[in-house]
PDB file of N, CA, C and O in Angstrom:
ATOM      1  N   UNK A   1     -74.002  -8.713  -2.533  1.00  0.00           N
ATOM      2  CA  UNK A   1     -72.980  -7.837  -2.772  1.00  0.00           C
ATOM      3  C   UNK A   1     -73.329  -6.383  -2.213  1.00  0.00           C
ATOM      4  O   UNK A   1     -74.177  -5.636  -2.699  1.00  0.00           O
ATOM      5  N   UNK A   2     -72.626  -6.148  -1.245  1.00  0.00           N
ATOM      6  CA  UNK A   2     -72.850  -4.903  -0.492  1.00  0.00           C
ATOM      7  C   UNK A   2     -72.011  -3.746  -1.204  1.00  0.00           C
ATOM      8  O   UNK A   2     -70.928  -4.022  -1.719  1.00  0.00           O
ATOM      9  N   UNK A   3     -72.465  -2.592  -1.225  1.00  0.00           N
ATOM     10  CA  UNK A   3     -71.717  -1.463  -1.807  1.00  0.00           C
ATOM     11  C   UNK A   3     -70.697  -1.024  -0.733  1.00  0.00           C
ATOM     12  O   UNK A   3     -71.008  -1.029   0.457  1.00  0.00           O
ATOM     13  N   UNK A   4     -69.519  -0.657  -1.150  1.00  0.00           N
ATOM     14  CA  UNK A   4     -68.490  -0.077  -0.256  1.00  0.00           C
ATOM     15  C   UNK A   4     -68.914   1.318   0.064  1.00  0.00           C
ATOM     16  O   UNK A   4     -69.456   1.992  -0.812  1.00  0.00           O
ATOM     17  N   UNK A   5     -68.706   1.793   1.256  1.00  0.00           N
ATOM     18  CA  UNK A   5     -68.997   3.101   1.582  1.00  0.00           C
ATOM     19  C   UNK A   5     -68.149   4.080   0.783  1.00  0.00           C
ATOM     20  O   UNK A   5     -66.998   3.758   0.492  1.00  0.00           O
ATOM     21  N   UNK A   6     -68.644   5.250   0.413  1.00  0.00           N
ATOM     22  CA  UNK A   6     -67.871   6.174  -0.382  1.00  0.00           C
ATOM     23  C   UNK A   6     -66.716   6.670   0.354  1.00  0.00           C
ATOM     24  O   UNK A   6     -65.704   6.978  -0.275  1.00  0.00           O
ATOM     25  N   UNK A   7     -66.762   6.777   1.600  1.00  0.00           N
ATOM     26  CA  UNK A   7     -65.525   7.204   2.302  1.00  0.00           C
ATOM     27  C   UNK A   7     -64.455   6.128   2.248  1.00  0.00           C
ATOM     28  O   UNK A   7     -63.276   6.463   2.367  1.00  0.00           O
ATOM     29  N   UNK A   8     -64.777   4.917   2.084  1.00  0.00           N
ATOM     30  CA  UNK A   8     -63.752   3.841   1.884  1.00  0.00           C
ATOM     31  C   UNK A   8     -63.231   3.932   0.494  1.00  0.00           C
ATOM     32  O   UNK A   8     -62.026   3.762   0.304  1.00  0.00           O
ATOM     33  N   UNK A   9     -64.054   4.192  -0.516  1.00  0.00           N
ATOM     34  CA  UNK A   9     -63.574   4.299  -1.976  1.00  0.00           C
ATOM     35  C   UNK A   9     -62.717   5.529  -2.112  1.00  0.00           C
ATOM     36  O   UNK A   9     -61.819   5.496  -2.954  1.00  0.00           O
ATOM     37  N   UNK A  10     -62.881   6.565  -1.411  1.00  0.00           N
ATOM     38  CA  UNK A  10     -62.074   7.748  -1.391  1.00  0.00           C
ATOM     39  C   UNK A  10     -60.597   7.479  -0.981  1.00  0.00           C
ATOM     40  O   UNK A  10     -59.637   8.089  -1.453  1.00  0.00           O
ATOM     41  N   UNK A  11     -60.532   6.546  -0.097  1.00  0.00           N
ATOM     42  CA  UNK A  11     -59.181   6.282   0.489  1.00  0.00           C
ATOM     43  C   UNK A  11     -58.278   5.436  -0.409  1.00  0.00           C
ATOM     44  O   UNK A  11     -57.108   5.216  -0.099  1.00  0.00           O
ATOM     45  N   UNK A  12     -58.823   4.978  -1.495  1.00  0.00           N
ATOM     46  CA  UNK A  12     -58.003   4.289  -2.502  1.00  0.00           C
ATOM     47  C   UNK A  12     -57.086   5.190  -3.264  1.00  0.00           C
ATOM     48  O   UNK A  12     -57.452   6.295  -3.666  1.00  0.00           O
ATOM     49  N   UNK A  13     -55.855   4.688  -3.462  1.00  0.00           N
ATOM     50  CA  UNK A  13     -54.836   5.418  -4.305  1.00  0.00           C
ATOM     51  C   UNK A  13     -55.156   5.182  -5.797  1.00  0.00           C
ATOM     52  O   UNK A  13     -56.016   4.384  -6.171  1.00  0.00           O
ATOM     53  N   UNK A  14     -54.417   5.920  -6.603  1.00  0.00           N
ATOM     54  CA  UNK A  14     -54.738   5.832  -8.062  1.00  0.00           C
ATOM     55  C   UNK A  14     -54.613   4.348  -8.578  1.00  0.00           C
ATOM     56  O   UNK A  14     -55.459   3.903  -9.353  1.00  0.00           O
ATOM     57  N   UNK A  15     -53.634   3.645  -8.176  1.00  0.00           N
ATOM     58  CA  UNK A  15     -53.357   2.341  -8.708  1.00  0.00           C
ATOM     59  C   UNK A  15     -54.453   1.367  -8.304  1.00  0.00           C
ATOM     60  O   UNK A  15     -54.929   0.585  -9.126  1.00  0.00           O
ATOM     61  N   UNK A  16     -54.878   1.416  -6.959  1.00  0.00           N
ATOM     62  CA  UNK A  16     -55.962   0.531  -6.547  1.00  0.00           C
ATOM     63  C   UNK A  16     -57.259   0.887  -7.211  1.00  0.00           C
ATOM     64  O   UNK A  16     -58.051   0.004  -7.536  1.00  0.00           O
ATOM     65  N   UNK A  17     -57.509   2.235  -7.432  1.00  0.00           N
ATOM     66  CA  UNK A  17     -58.671   2.665  -8.016  1.00  0.00           C
ATOM     67  C   UNK A  17     -58.803   2.085  -9.478  1.00  0.00           C
ATOM     68  O   UNK A  17     -59.852   1.570  -9.864  1.00  0.00           O
ATOM     69  N   UNK A  18     -57.719   2.193 -10.242  1.00  0.00           N
ATOM     70  CA  UNK A  18     -57.626   1.634 -11.598  1.00  0.00           C
ATOM     71  C   UNK A  18     -57.838   0.089 -11.622  1.00  0.00           C
ATOM     72  O   UNK A  18     -58.562  -0.435 -12.469  1.00  0.00           O
ATOM     73  N   UNK A  19     -57.257  -0.537 -10.775  1.00  0.00           N
ATOM     74  CA  UNK A  19     -57.393  -1.978 -10.627  1.00  0.00           C
ATOM     75  C   UNK A  19     -58.904  -2.368 -10.355  1.00  0.00           C
ATOM     76  O   UNK A  19     -59.455  -3.277 -10.975  1.00  0.00           O
ATOM     77  N   UNK A  20     -59.484  -1.665  -9.453  1.00  0.00           N
ATOM     78  CA  UNK A  20     -60.926  -1.860  -9.087  1.00  0.00           C
ATOM     79  C   UNK A  20     -61.845  -1.574 -10.285  1.00  0.00           C
ATOM     80  O   UNK A  20     -62.831  -2.287 -10.469  1.00  0.00           O
ATOM     81  N   UNK A  21     -61.550  -0.552 -11.105  1.00  0.00           N
ATOM     82  CA  UNK A  21     -62.351  -0.166 -12.224  1.00  0.00           C
ATOM     83  C   UNK A  21     -62.269  -1.406 -13.199  1.00  0.00           C
ATOM     84  O   UNK A  21     -63.291  -1.895 -13.680  1.00  0.00           O
ATOM     85  N   UNK A  22     -61.025  -1.882 -13.463  1.00  0.00           N
ATOM     86  CA  UNK A  22     -60.856  -2.945 -14.449  1.00  0.00           C
ATOM     87  C   UNK A  22     -61.528  -4.201 -14.028  1.00  0.00           C
ATOM     88  O   UNK A  22     -62.172  -4.865 -14.840  1.00  0.00           O
ATOM     89  N   UNK A  23     -61.388  -4.582 -12.667  1.00  0.00           N
ATOM     90  CA  UNK A  23     -62.099  -5.760 -12.199  1.00  0.00           C
ATOM     91  C   UNK A  23     -63.631  -5.683 -12.255  1.00  0.00           C
ATOM     92  O   UNK A  23     -64.272  -6.694 -12.543  1.00  0.00           O
ATOM     93  N   UNK A  24     -64.224  -4.545 -11.995  1.00  0.00           N
ATOM     94  CA  UNK A  24     -65.544  -4.316 -12.072  1.00  0.00           C
ATOM     95  C   UNK A  24     -66.124  -4.473 -13.535  1.00  0.00           C
ATOM     96  O   UNK A  24     -67.153  -5.101 -13.786  1.00  0.00           O
ATOM     97  N   UNK A  25     -65.344  -3.830 -14.463  1.00  0.00           N
ATOM     98  CA  UNK A  25     -65.659  -3.946 -15.823  1.00  0.00           C
ATOM     99  C   UNK A  25     -65.631  -5.372 -16.357  1.00  0.00           C
ATOM    100  O   UNK A  25     -66.450  -5.774 -17.183  1.00  0.00           O
ATOM    101  N   UNK A  26     -64.711  -6.076 -15.879  1.00  0.00           N
ATOM    102  CA  UNK A  26     -64.477  -7.492 -16.216  1.00  0.00           C
ATOM    103  C   UNK A  26     -65.720  -8.311 -15.728  1.00  0.00           C
ATOM    104  O   UNK A  26     -66.247  -9.159 -16.447  1.00  0.00           O
ATOM    105  N   UNK A  27     -66.150  -8.016 -14.492  1.00  0.00           N
ATOM    106  CA  UNK A  27     -67.334  -8.645 -13.923  1.00  0.00           C
ATOM    107  C   UNK A  27     -68.552  -8.397 -14.746  1.00  0.00           C
ATOM    108  O   UNK A  27     -69.376  -9.298 -14.906  1.00  0.00           O
ATOM    109  N   UNK A  28     -68.715  -7.116 -15.321  1.00  0.00           N
ATOM    110  CA  UNK A  28     -69.818  -6.689 -16.035  1.00  0.00           C
ATOM    111  C   UNK A  28     -69.803  -7.400 -17.401  1.00  0.00           C
ATOM    112  O   UNK A  28     -70.855  -7.781 -17.915  1.00  0.00           O
ATOM    113  N   UNK A  29     -68.654  -7.569 -17.961  1.00  0.00           N
ATOM    114  CA  UNK A  29     -68.395  -8.335 -19.252  1.00  0.00           C
ATOM    115  C   UNK A  29     -68.953  -9.806 -19.010  1.00  0.00           C
ATOM    116  O   UNK A  29     -69.808 -10.330 -19.724  1.00  0.00           O
ATOM    117  N   UNK A  30     -68.384 -10.369 -17.962  1.00  0.00           N
ATOM    118  CA  UNK A  30     -68.780 -11.805 -17.719  1.00  0.00           C
ATOM    119  C   UNK A  30     -70.280 -11.950 -17.545  1.00  0.00           C
ATOM    120  O   UNK A  30     -70.837 -12.938 -18.024  1.00  0.00           O
ATOM    121  N   UNK A  31     -70.951 -11.050 -16.905  1.00  0.00           N
ATOM    122  CA  UNK A  31     -72.396 -10.991 -16.725  1.00  0.00           C
ATOM    123  C   UNK A  31     -73.095 -11.023 -18.076  1.00  0.00           C
ATOM    124  O   UNK A  31     -74.019 -11.792 -18.338  1.00  0.00           O
ATOM    125  N   UNK A  32     -72.537 -10.054 -18.981  1.00  0.00           N
ATOM    126  CA  UNK A  32     -73.160  -9.983 -20.191  1.00  0.00           C
ATOM    127  C   UNK A  32     -72.955 -11.264 -21.076  1.00  0.00           C
ATOM    128  O   UNK A  32     -73.836 -11.608 -21.864  1.00  0.00           O
ATOM    129  N   UNK A  33     -71.855 -11.922 -20.948  1.00  0.00           N
ATOM    130  CA  UNK A  33     -71.541 -13.214 -21.651  1.00  0.00           C
ATOM    131  C   UNK A  33     -72.481 -14.342 -21.118  1.00  0.00           C
ATOM    132  O   UNK A  33     -72.988 -15.150 -21.897  1.00  0.00           O
ATOM    133  N   UNK A  34     -72.691 -14.374 -19.840  1.00  0.00           N
ATOM    134  CA  UNK A  34     -73.574 -15.288 -19.167  1.00  0.00           C
ATOM    135  C   UNK A  34     -75.011 -15.040 -19.783  1.00  0.00           C
ATOM    136  O   UNK A  34     -75.713 -15.988 -20.135  1.00  0.00           O
ATOM    137  N   UNK A  35     -75.382 -13.830 -19.886  1.00  0.00           N
ATOM    138  CA  UNK A  35     -76.734 -13.587 -20.386  1.00  0.00           C
ATOM    139  C   UNK A  35     -76.832 -13.982 -21.782  1.00  0.00           C
ATOM    140  O   UNK A  35     -77.828 -14.605 -22.148  1.00  0.00           O
ATOM    141  N   UNK A  36     -75.832 -13.664 -22.666  1.00  0.00           N
ATOM    142  CA  UNK A  36     -75.893 -14.106 -24.009  1.00  0.00           C
ATOM    143  C   UNK A  36     -75.916 -15.570 -24.268  1.00  0.00           C
ATOM    144  O   UNK A  36     -76.515 -16.014 -25.248  1.00  0.00           O
ATOM    145  N   UNK A  37     -75.262 -16.368 -23.393  1.00  0.00           N
ATOM    146  CA  UNK A  37     -75.138 -17.770 -23.470  1.00  0.00           C
ATOM    147  C   UNK A  37     -76.287 -18.409 -22.813  1.00  0.00           C
ATOM    148  O   UNK A  37     -76.377 -19.637 -22.822  1.00  0.00           O
ATOM    149  N   UNK A  38     -77.198 -17.649 -22.226  1.00  0.00           N
ATOM    150  CA  UNK A  38     -78.317 -18.187 -21.423  1.00  0.00           C
ATOM    151  C   UNK A  38     -77.918 -19.148 -20.231  1.00  0.00           C
ATOM    152  O   UNK A  38     -78.485 -20.197 -19.925  1.00  0.00           O
ATOM    153  N   UNK A  39     -76.823 -18.565 -19.623  1.00  0.00           N
ATOM    154  CA  UNK A  39     -76.415 -19.340 -18.401  1.00  0.00           C
ATOM    155  C   UNK A  39     -77.166 -18.640 -17.260  1.00  0.00           C
ATOM    156  O   UNK A  39     -77.732 -17.574 -17.501  1.00  0.00           O
ATOM    157  N   UNK A  40     -77.205 -19.159 -16.076  1.00  0.00           N
ATOM    158  CA  UNK A  40     -77.822 -18.591 -14.952  1.00  0.00           C
ATOM    159  C   UNK A  40     -77.007 -17.374 -14.404  1.00  0.00           C
ATOM    160  O   UNK A  40     -75.790 -17.455 -14.234  1.00  0.00           O
ATOM    161  N   UNK A  41     -77.703 -16.277 -14.140  1.00  0.00           N
ATOM    162  CA  UNK A  41     -77.007 -15.087 -13.613  1.00  0.00           C
ATOM    163  C   UNK A  41     -78.061 -14.262 -12.814  1.00  0.00           C
ATOM    164  O   UNK A  41     -79.274 -14.452 -12.910  1.00  0.00           O
ATOM    165  N   UNK A  42     -77.509 -13.381 -12.061  1.00  0.00           N
ATOM    166  CA  UNK A  42     -78.353 -12.587 -11.212  1.00  0.00           C
ATOM    167  C   UNK A  42     -78.488 -11.185 -11.924  1.00  0.00           C
ATOM    168  O   UNK A  42     -77.482 -10.488 -12.056  1.00  0.00           O
ATOM    169  N   UNK A  43     -79.601 -10.801 -12.342  1.00  0.00           N
ATOM    170  CA  UNK A  43     -79.805  -9.696 -13.117  1.00  0.00           C
ATOM    171  C   UNK A  43     -79.516  -8.343 -12.333  1.00  0.00           C
ATOM    172  O   UNK A  43     -79.131  -7.360 -12.965  1.00  0.00           O
ATOM    173  N   UNK A  44     -79.694  -8.294 -11.022  1.00  0.00           N
ATOM    174  CA  UNK A  44     -79.513  -7.112 -10.260  1.00  0.00           C
ATOM    175  C   UNK A  44     -78.051  -6.760 -10.271  1.00  0.00           C
ATOM    176  O   UNK A  44     -77.727  -5.609  -9.979  1.00  0.00           O
ATOM    177  N   UNK A  45     -77.118  -7.678 -10.592  1.00  0.00           N
ATOM    178  CA  UNK A  45     -75.689  -7.399 -10.560  1.00  0.00           C
ATOM    179  C   UNK A  45     -75.225  -6.494 -11.691  1.00  0.00           C
ATOM    180  O   UNK A  45     -74.129  -5.936 -11.640  1.00  0.00           O
ATOM    181  N   UNK A  46     -76.065  -6.350 -12.716  1.00  0.00           N
ATOM    182  CA  UNK A  46     -75.913  -5.345 -13.763  1.00  0.00           C
ATOM    183  C   UNK A  46     -75.892  -3.980 -13.212  1.00  0.00           C
ATOM    184  O   UNK A  46     -74.962  -3.192 -13.383  1.00  0.00           O
ATOM    185  N   UNK A  47     -77.028  -3.726 -12.502  1.00  0.00           N
ATOM    186  CA  UNK A  47     -77.152  -2.443 -11.868  1.00  0.00           C
ATOM    187  C   UNK A  47     -76.082  -2.081 -10.860  1.00  0.00           C
ATOM    188  O   UNK A  47     -75.579  -0.961 -10.780  1.00  0.00           O
ATOM    189  N   UNK A  48     -75.771  -3.131 -10.088  1.00  0.00           N
ATOM    190  CA  UNK A  48     -74.734  -2.925  -9.013  1.00  0.00           C
ATOM    191  C   UNK A  48     -73.370  -2.525  -9.657  1.00  0.00           C
ATOM    192  O   UNK A  48     -72.711  -1.571  -9.244  1.00  0.00           O
ATOM    193  N   UNK A  49     -72.995  -3.321 -10.696  1.00  0.00           N
ATOM    194  CA  UNK A  49     -71.638  -3.160 -11.279  1.00  0.00           C
ATOM    195  C   UNK A  49     -71.569  -1.795 -11.982  1.00  0.00           C
ATOM    196  O   UNK A  49     -70.565  -1.094 -11.852  1.00  0.00           O
ATOM    197  N   UNK A  50     -72.678  -1.382 -12.768  1.00  0.00           N
ATOM    198  CA  UNK A  50     -72.781  -0.156 -13.471  1.00  0.00           C
ATOM    199  C   UNK A  50     -72.593   0.986 -12.359  1.00  0.00           C
ATOM    200  O   UNK A  50     -71.803   1.912 -12.544  1.00  0.00           O
ATOM    201  N   UNK A  51     -73.283   0.880 -11.314  1.00  0.00           N
ATOM    202  CA  UNK A  51     -73.179   1.916 -10.336  1.00  0.00           C
ATOM    203  C   UNK A  51     -71.808   2.141  -9.713  1.00  0.00           C
ATOM    204  O   UNK A  51     -71.351   3.260  -9.475  1.00  0.00           O
ATOM    205  N   UNK A  52     -71.157   0.931  -9.456  1.00  0.00           N
ATOM    206  CA  UNK A  52     -69.804   0.887  -8.890  1.00  0.00           C
ATOM    207  C   UNK A  52     -68.896   1.442  -9.920  1.00  0.00           C
ATOM    208  O   UNK A  52     -67.969   2.140  -9.508  1.00  0.00           O
ATOM    209  N   UNK A  53     -69.005   1.257 -11.117  1.00  0.00           N
ATOM    210  CA  UNK A  53     -68.032   1.724 -12.207  1.00  0.00           C
ATOM    211  C   UNK A  53     -68.168   3.245 -12.191  1.00  0.00           C
ATOM    212  O   UNK A  53     -67.175   3.971 -12.230  1.00  0.00           O
ATOM    213  N   UNK A  54     -69.478   3.735 -12.128  1.00  0.00           N
ATOM    214  CA  UNK A  54     -69.718   5.249 -12.185  1.00  0.00           C
ATOM    215  C   UNK A  54     -69.034   5.842 -11.101  1.00  0.00           C
ATOM    216  O   UNK A  54     -68.279   6.799 -11.278  1.00  0.00           O
ATOM    217  N   UNK A  55     -69.276   5.266  -9.823  1.00  0.00           N
ATOM    218  CA  UNK A  55     -68.673   5.937  -8.653  1.00  0.00           C
ATOM    219  C   UNK A  55     -67.137   5.924  -8.795  1.00  0.00           C
ATOM    220  O   UNK A  55     -66.498   6.944  -8.539  1.00  0.00           O
ATOM    221  N   UNK A  56     -66.551   4.822  -9.186  1.00  0.00           N
ATOM    222  CA  UNK A  56     -65.087   4.755  -9.264  1.00  0.00           C
ATOM    223  C   UNK A  56     -64.566   5.760 -10.312  1.00  0.00           C
ATOM    224  O   UNK A  56     -63.582   6.460 -10.072  1.00  0.00           O
ATOM    225  N   UNK A  57     -65.248   5.823 -11.490  1.00  0.00           N
ATOM    226  CA  UNK A  57     -64.822   6.771 -12.529  1.00  0.00           C
ATOM    227  C   UNK A  57     -64.863   8.186 -12.029  1.00  0.00           C
ATOM    228  O   UNK A  57     -63.993   9.022 -12.271  1.00  0.00           O
ATOM    229  N   UNK A  58     -65.980   8.394 -11.289  1.00  0.00           N
ATOM    230  CA  UNK A  58     -66.130   9.870 -10.806  1.00  0.00           C
ATOM    231  C   UNK A  58     -64.973  10.149  -9.737  1.00  0.00           C
ATOM    232  O   UNK A  58     -64.395  11.235  -9.729  1.00  0.00           O
ATOM    233  N   UNK A  59     -64.673   9.182  -8.881  1.00  0.00           N
ATOM    234  CA  UNK A  59     -63.598   9.485  -7.983  1.00  0.00           C
ATOM    235  C   UNK A  59     -62.299   9.589  -8.659  1.00  0.00           C
ATOM    236  O   UNK A  59     -61.450  10.365  -8.222  1.00  0.00           O
ATOM    237  N   UNK A  60     -62.087   8.866  -9.689  1.00  0.00           N
ATOM    238  CA  UNK A  60     -60.874   8.980 -10.489  1.00  0.00           C
ATOM    239  C   UNK A  60     -60.741  10.337 -11.129  1.00  0.00           C
ATOM    240  O   UNK A  60     -59.652  10.909 -11.074  1.00  0.00           O
ATOM    241  N   UNK A  61     -61.745  10.878 -11.719  1.00  0.00           N
ATOM    242  CA  UNK A  61     -61.669  12.200 -12.320  1.00  0.00           C
ATOM    243  C   UNK A  61     -61.538  13.208 -11.299  1.00  0.00           C
ATOM    244  O   UNK A  61     -60.861  14.209 -11.535  1.00  0.00           O
ATOM    245  N   UNK A  62     -62.171  13.036 -10.077  1.00  0.00           N
ATOM    246  CA  UNK A  62     -61.966  14.102  -9.006  1.00  0.00           C
ATOM    247  C   UNK A  62     -60.512  14.159  -8.606  1.00  0.00           C
ATOM    248  O   UNK A  62     -59.951  15.237  -8.409  1.00  0.00           O
ATOM    249  N   UNK A  63     -59.861  12.913  -8.480  1.00  0.00           N
ATOM    250  CA  UNK A  63     -58.503  12.933  -8.071  1.00  0.00           C
ATOM    251  C   UNK A  63     -57.594  13.565  -9.071  1.00  0.00           C
ATOM    252  O   UNK A  63     -56.654  14.275  -8.714  1.00  0.00           O
ATOM    253  N   UNK A  64     -57.883  13.299 -10.397  1.00  0.00           N
ATOM    254  CA  UNK A  64     -57.111  13.950 -11.490  1.00  0.00           C
ATOM    255  C   UNK A  64     -57.262  15.435 -11.444  1.00  0.00           C
ATOM    256  O   UNK A  64     -56.289  16.140 -11.712  1.00  0.00           O
ATOM    257  N   UNK A  65     -58.377  15.944 -11.132  1.00  0.00           N
ATOM    258  CA  UNK A  65     -58.695  17.405 -11.045  1.00  0.00           C
ATOM    259  C   UNK A  65     -57.948  18.113  -9.873  1.00  0.00           C
ATOM    260  O   UNK A  65     -57.540  19.274  -9.903  1.00  0.00           O
ATOM    261  N   UNK A  66     -57.829  17.222  -8.821  1.00  0.00           N
ATOM    262  CA  UNK A  66     -57.094  17.773  -7.677  1.00  0.00           C
ATOM    263  C   UNK A  66     -55.611  17.902  -7.906  1.00  0.00           C
ATOM    264  O   UNK A  66     -54.949  18.792  -7.370  1.00  0.00           O
ATOM    265  N   UNK A  67     -55.082  16.953  -8.750  1.00  0.00           N
ATOM    266  CA  UNK A  67     -53.664  16.975  -9.032  1.00  0.00           C
ATOM    267  C   UNK A  67     -53.251  18.214  -9.857  1.00  0.00           C
ATOM    268  O   UNK A  67     -52.155  18.747  -9.684  1.00  0.00           O
ATOM    269  N   UNK A  68     -54.163  18.667 -10.767  1.00  0.00           N
ATOM    270  CA  UNK A  68     -53.928  19.786 -11.688  1.00  0.00           C
ATOM    271  C   UNK A  68     -53.837  21.059 -10.921  1.00  0.00           C
ATOM    272  O   UNK A  68     -53.641  22.122 -11.511  1.00  0.00           O
TER     273      UNK A  68
END
């Protein structure tokens, strides 16, 4: 799973950004579920998804501040 460049993430509109946040949070939930049920999972994806969520939430808050 490669990270998207920040320049590409900045080009997302508000709706796309929100959908991406929801999808990434869902992936993180599914990873936690796999861990709890002792299914096979890739532990590094926790870090990747958390980082992606943080980036997306930061971009979302920056866009909201620009609107005001």
